[in-house]
C-alpha positions in Angstrom: -60.7 -13.8 36.8 -62.5 -10.9 35.0 -60.4 -7.9 34.1 -63.2 -5.5 35.2 -65.4 -5.5 38.2 -68.5 -3.4 37.7 -70.2 -1.7 40.6 -73.0 -3.7 42.4 -76.1 -3.8 40.4 -79.7 -4.8 41.2 -80.8 -7.8 39.3 -83.9 -6.6 37.6 -85.5 -6.8 34.2 -83.8 -3.6 33.3 -80.2 -3.3 34.6 -79.7 0.1 36.1 -76.6 1.5 37.9 -76.6 0.8 41.6 -77.7 3.7 43.7 -77.8 3.6 47.4 -81.4 4.0 48.6 -82.2 6.3 51.4 -84.6 3.8 52.7 -82.2 1.4 54.4 -85.1 -0.7 55.6 -86.1 -1.9 52.2 -85.0 -5.5 51.6 -82.2 -6.1 49.2 -81.6 -8.9 46.8 -78.3 -10.8 47.1 -75.5 -9.5 45.0 -74.9 -11.3 41.8 -71.9 -10.3 39.7 -72.6 -9.5 36.1 -70.4 -9.1 33.0 -70.5 -6.6 30.3 -72.3 -7.8 27.2 -71.6 -7.0 23.6 -74.6 -4.8 23.6 -72.7 -2.4 26.0 -70.4 -0.1 23.8 -68.9 1.7 26.8 -67.8 -1.5 28.6 -66.2 -2.9 25.3 -64.3 0.3 24.8 -62.9 0.3 28.3 -61.9 -3.4 27.8 -60.0 -2.5 24.6 -58.2 0.4 26.3 -57.1 -1.7 29.2 -55.9 -4.5 26.8 -54.0 -2.0 24.7 -52.4 -0.5 27.8 -51.3 -4.0 29.0 -49.8 -4.7 25.6 -47.9 -1.4 25.7 -46.6 -2.1 29.1 -45.4 -5.5 28.0 -43.7 -4.1 24.9 -42.0 -1.4 27.0 -40.7 -4.0 29.5 -39.4 -6.2 26.7 -37.6 -3.3 25.1 -36.1 -2.3 28.4 -34.9 -5.8 28.9 -33.3 -6.0 25.5 -31.5 -2.7 25.9 -30.2 -3.8 29.3 -29.0 -7.1 27.9 -27.2 -5.5 25.0 -25.4 -3.0 27.2 -24.2 -5.7 29.6 -23.0 -8.0 26.9 -19.6 -7.1 25.3 -19.7 -6.5 21.5 -18.4 -9.3 19.3 -14.8 -8.9 18.3 -14.2 -7.3 15.0 -11.9 -9.0 12.4 -8.6 -7.2 12.0 -8.5 -4.8 9.1 -6.6 -5.9 6.0 -3.4 -3.9 6.0 -2.5 -2.4 2.6 0.5 -0.1 2.3 -0.4 2.4 -0.3 0.5 5.9 -1.7 -2.3 6.9 -4.0 -2.8 3.8 -6.2 0.7 2.5 -5.4 0.9 -0.6 -3.2 3.7 -2.5 -1.6 2.9 -6.2 -1.9 5.6 -7.3 0.5 4.6 -5.2 3.5 0.9 -6.0 2.9 1.9 -9.7 2.9 3.9 -9.4 6.1 1.1 -7.5 7.8 -1.4 -10.2 7.0 0.9 -13.1 7.9 2.3 -11.7 11.1 -0.6 -10.6 13.3 1.7 -10.3 16.3 3.6 -7.4 14.7 2.2 -3.9 15.1 2.1 -2.9 11.4 0.4 0.3 10.4 -0.2 1.7 6.9 1.0 5.1 8.1 4.5 3.7 9.2 7.6 4.4 7.1 10.0 1.6 7.4 13.5 2.8 8.3 16.1 1.4 5.9 19.5 2.4 4.4 18.0 2.3 0.9 15.0 1.3 -1.2 16.1 -0.4 -4.4 13.4 -0.3 -7.0 14.1 -2.5 -10.0 12.0 -1.2 -12.9 10.3 -4.0 -14.8 7.4 -4.5 -17.2 4.7 -7.1 -17.7 6.6 -8.9 -20.5 9.8 -9.3 -18.4 8.8 -12.3 -16.3 11.9 -14.2 -17.6 14.2 -11.5 -16.5 12.6 -11.3 -13.0 13.0 -15.1 -12.7 16.7 -14.8 -13.7 17.2 -12.1 -11.1 15.5 -14.1 -8.4 17.7 -17.1 -9.3 20.8 -15.0 -8.9 21.2 -11.8 -6.8 17.6 -10.6 -6.2 16.0 -12.2 -3.0 13.7 -15.0 -4.2 11.1 -14.8 -1.4 9.8 -12.5 1.4 12.1 -14.2 3.9 15.1 -13.5 1.7 14.2 -9.8 1.3 13.8 -9.4 5.0 17.0 -11.2 5.7 19.0 -9.1 3.2 17.4 -6.0 4.6 18.6 -6.9 8.1 22.1 -7.7 6.8 22.7 -4.8 4.4 20.0 -2.2 5.1 18.7 -2.5 1.6 15.2 -3.5 0.7 14.3 -4.6 -2.8 11.1 -4.4 -4.9 10.2 -4.9 -8.5 8.6 -1.6 -9.7 5.7 -2.0 -12.1 2.5 -0.4 -13.2 -0.9 -2.1 -12.9 -1.9 -2.9 -16.5 -5.4 -2.0 -17.7 -5.5 -5.3 -19.6 -7.3 -7.8 -17.4 -5.2 -10.8 -18.5 -1.9 -8.9 -18.0 -3.0 -7.8 -14.6 -4.0 -11.4 -13.6 -0.5 -12.6 -14.7 1.2 -10.0 -12.6 -1.0 -10.5 -9.6 -0.3 -14.3 -9.7 3.4 -13.5 -9.7 3.0 -11.0 -6.9 0.9 -13.4 -4.8 3.7 -16.0 -5.2 6.7 -13.8 -4.5 5.3 -10.7 -2.7 8.1 -8.5 -4.1 6.3 -5.9 -6.2 5.8 -2.2 -5.7 2.9 -1.3 -7.9 3.2 2.4 -8.7 0.4 5.0 -9.4 0.9 5.1 -13.2 -0.5 3.6 -16.4 1.3 1.6 -19.1 1.2 4.4 -21.5 2.7 6.9 -19.0 6.1 8.2 -20.1 9.2 6.8 -18.3 10.0 10.1 -16.5 6.5 10.2 -15.0 6.8 6.5 -13.9 10.0 7.2 -12.1 8.4 10.2 -10.4 5.6 7.9 -9.3 8.2 5.5 -7.9 10.0 8.3 -5.9 6.7 9.5 -4.5 5.5 6.0 -3.4 8.9 5.0 -2.1 9.3 8.2 -0.1 5.9 8.0 1.5 6.4 4.3 2.4 10.0 4.2 3.5 12.3 6.4 5.6 15.4 5.7 3.7 18.8 7.5 3.4 18.9 6.7 -0.3 16.4 5.8 -3.0 17.8 3.7 -5.8 16.5 3.0 -9.3 17.8 0.0 -11.2 16.9 -1.7 -14.5 16.1 -5.4 -14.6 18.9 -6.1 -17.0 21.8 -5.7 -14.6 23.8 -8.0 -12.4 24.0 -6.3 -9.0 26.1 -6.9 -5.8 23.8 -5.8 -3.0 26.6 -6.0 -0.4 28.8 -3.6 -2.3 26.0 -1.2 -3.1 25.2 -1.1 0.6 28.9 -0.4 1.4 28.9 2.5 -1.1 25.7 4.1 0.2 26.7 3.7 3.9 29.9 5.9 3.4 30.1 9.2 5.3 29.5 12.1 3.0 29.9 15.8 3.8 27.0 16.7 1.4 23.5 15.5 2.3 22.1 16.2 -1.2 23.8 13.5 -3.3 23.3 12.0 -6.8 25.3 8.8 -7.3 25.8 7.0 -10.5 27.8 6.6 -13.7 27.8 10.1 -15.1 27.7 10.7 -18.8 26.8 13.3 -21.4 26.3 13.2 -25.2 24.8 14.8 -28.3 21.2 15.7 -28.3 19.3 14.0 -31.2 17.1 16.5 -33.0 16.1 14.3 -36.0 12.7 12.6 -35.4 13.8 9.7 -37.7 16.7 8.7 -35.5 16.9 6.7 -32.3 16.9 8.6 -29.1 15.2 11.6 -30.6 14.5 14.3 -28.1 11.3 16.3 -28.8 12.4 19.1 -26.6 15.9 19.4 -28.2 15.6 23.2 -28.6 15.7 23.6 -24.8 18.9 21.6 -24.5 21.1 22.7 -27.3 23.5 20.4 -29.0 24.7 18.4 -26.0 23.2 17.0 -22.9 24.3 18.1 -19.5 26.1 15.6 -17.2 23.6 13.1 -15.8 23.7 9.5 -14.5 23.0 6.5 -16.6 19.4 5.2 -16.1 20.5 1.6 -15.5 21.5 2.4 -11.9 21.6 5.5 -9.8 20.9 6.6 -6.2 19.4 9.8 -4.8 19.8 10.9 -1.2 16.8 11.4 1.1 16.7 15.2 1.0 16.7 15.1 -2.8 13.9 12.6 -3.1 11.9 14.5 -0.5 12.0 17.6 -2.6 11.1 15.7 -5.7 8.3 13.6 -4.1 6.6 16.6 -2.4 6.8 18.9 -5.5 3.8 19.5 -7.7 4.2 17.2 -10.7 3.4 20.0 -13.2 6.2 22.1 -11.8 8.9 19.5 -12.9 10.2 19.6 -16.4 9.7 16.3 -18.3 11.9 15.3 -21.2 11.5 12.2 -23.3 14.0 10.1 -21.3 14.0 9.3 -17.7 17.8 9.6 -17.1 17.9 13.0 -18.8 14.8 14.2 -16.9 16.2 13.2 -13.5 19.5 14.8 -14.4 17.7 18.1 -15.1 16.0 18.0 -11.7 19.4 17.4 -10.1 20.9 20.5 -11.8 18.0 22.6 -10.7 18.4 21.4 -7.1 22.2 22.0 -6.9 23.1 18.5 -5.7 26.5 16.9 -5.5 27.1 14.7 -8.5 29.1 11.6 -7.5 30.5 9.6 -10.4 31.2 6.0 -9.6 32.3 3.7 -12.5 31.9 0.6 -10.4 28.1 1.0 -10.9 28.5 0.3 -14.7 31.2 -2.2 -15.2 30.9 -4.2 -18.4 32.6 -7.3 -16.7 32.9 -8.4 -13.2 35.9 -7.0 -11.2 36.9 -7.2 -7.5 35.1 -3.9 -7.0 32.2 -3.9 -9.4 28.8 -3.0 -7.9 26.7 -3.5 -11.1 27.6 -5.3 -14.3 25.9 -4.5 -17.6 26.9 -4.1 -21.1 25.6 -0.9 -22.7 26.5 -2.3 -26.1 23.7 -4.8 -25.8 20.9 -2.2 -26.0 18.3 -4.9 -26.1 20.1 -7.2 -28.5 21.5 -9.6 -25.9 19.8 -12.5 -24.1 19.8 -10.8 -20.8 18.5 -13.8 -18.8 21.3 -16.1 -19.9 23.9 -13.3 -19.5 22.8 -12.7 -15.9 23.0 -16.5 -15.1 26.4 -16.7 -16.7 27.7 -13.8 -14.6 26.3 -15.3 -11.4 28.2 -18.6 -12.2 31.4 -16.6 -12.4 33.3 -16.7 -9.1 34.6 -13.1 -9.5 30.9 -11.9 -9.8 29.2 -13.8 -7.1 31.7 -15.1 -4.6 34.5 -12.5 -4.4 34.7 -10.4 -1.2 32.5 -7.4 -0.6 35.5 -5.1 -0.7 38.8 -5.4 -2.6 41.7 -6.8 -0.5 43.6 -3.4 -0.5 40.5 -1.7 0.9 40.0 -4.3 3.6 43.7 -4.0 4.7 43.4 -0.2 5.0 40.5 -0.6 7.4 
């Protein structure tokens, strides 16, 4: 069927537009439809316009149908975001693992886990043997063990380490982290001084955990988590507390000697009282003040234990000296066992295993008998 019906035309040698004649009596020739020829530019133009209009209408209808279909069809489900628990560049490998492996739990990177204490065991890339020895003795060997110990004592444990710039070192640490999921990588570099690394730990731990205490430990100690939990759970009249083995000693001002302190002129001849760096605990209010302070406002000495001790003096906290946190041998009340005479000269991995095989170290009651009877 033609798209265009022209008006009636007379069939003559010269086609002319049909005009009604006033003389109705004149005979008319029968009507014969005609089609526009290529020689008629006006008809061709009208045909193109009509064709374009039809295409436009078809396109509009198709677009409207597509929009209607897309609105009526629900969007495809989005994959759940990978949860990473971070503070700056710091990352908690255990919580990230638990979030990815437990889709039923409502984890959020903004959540602060409520615990009695976060125990950060400071370690380095080259200390894989020490970490293995700790996992084989008192440190929980897998995520299930960490969670179980947390439920039993309120303590959660992490190995605290920096992310090395060296690609091979980082790959080694990442493999270990992927296997055990027990690292807290802090926002610091390998060449960062120890006091700044500990500040990075406090900042990360405070922002990730709502804890009553934040504990720093070295990876060369034998620890009784149950006894540490009993110590930290005690009622205290002071909320700003600094718990550890308190000590003091001479300040070394000779750069050729071990333990040289470059800021010795600010300290005088003897250090102020401060806790040993092998194991100490800071209460929540203390860590909050440190973690939220501007880093440049905190004095940094060469050594971490001295630096933290200086912060504690400035904050007017309660110093709680507890010798059970630095026993040289296992006793019925020892919380941590380490020999300060070793100073890097002992085989720490074998020493820790030997201590763990001692009944007095690993199998004695949490509290001494006289304490249990009093309760």
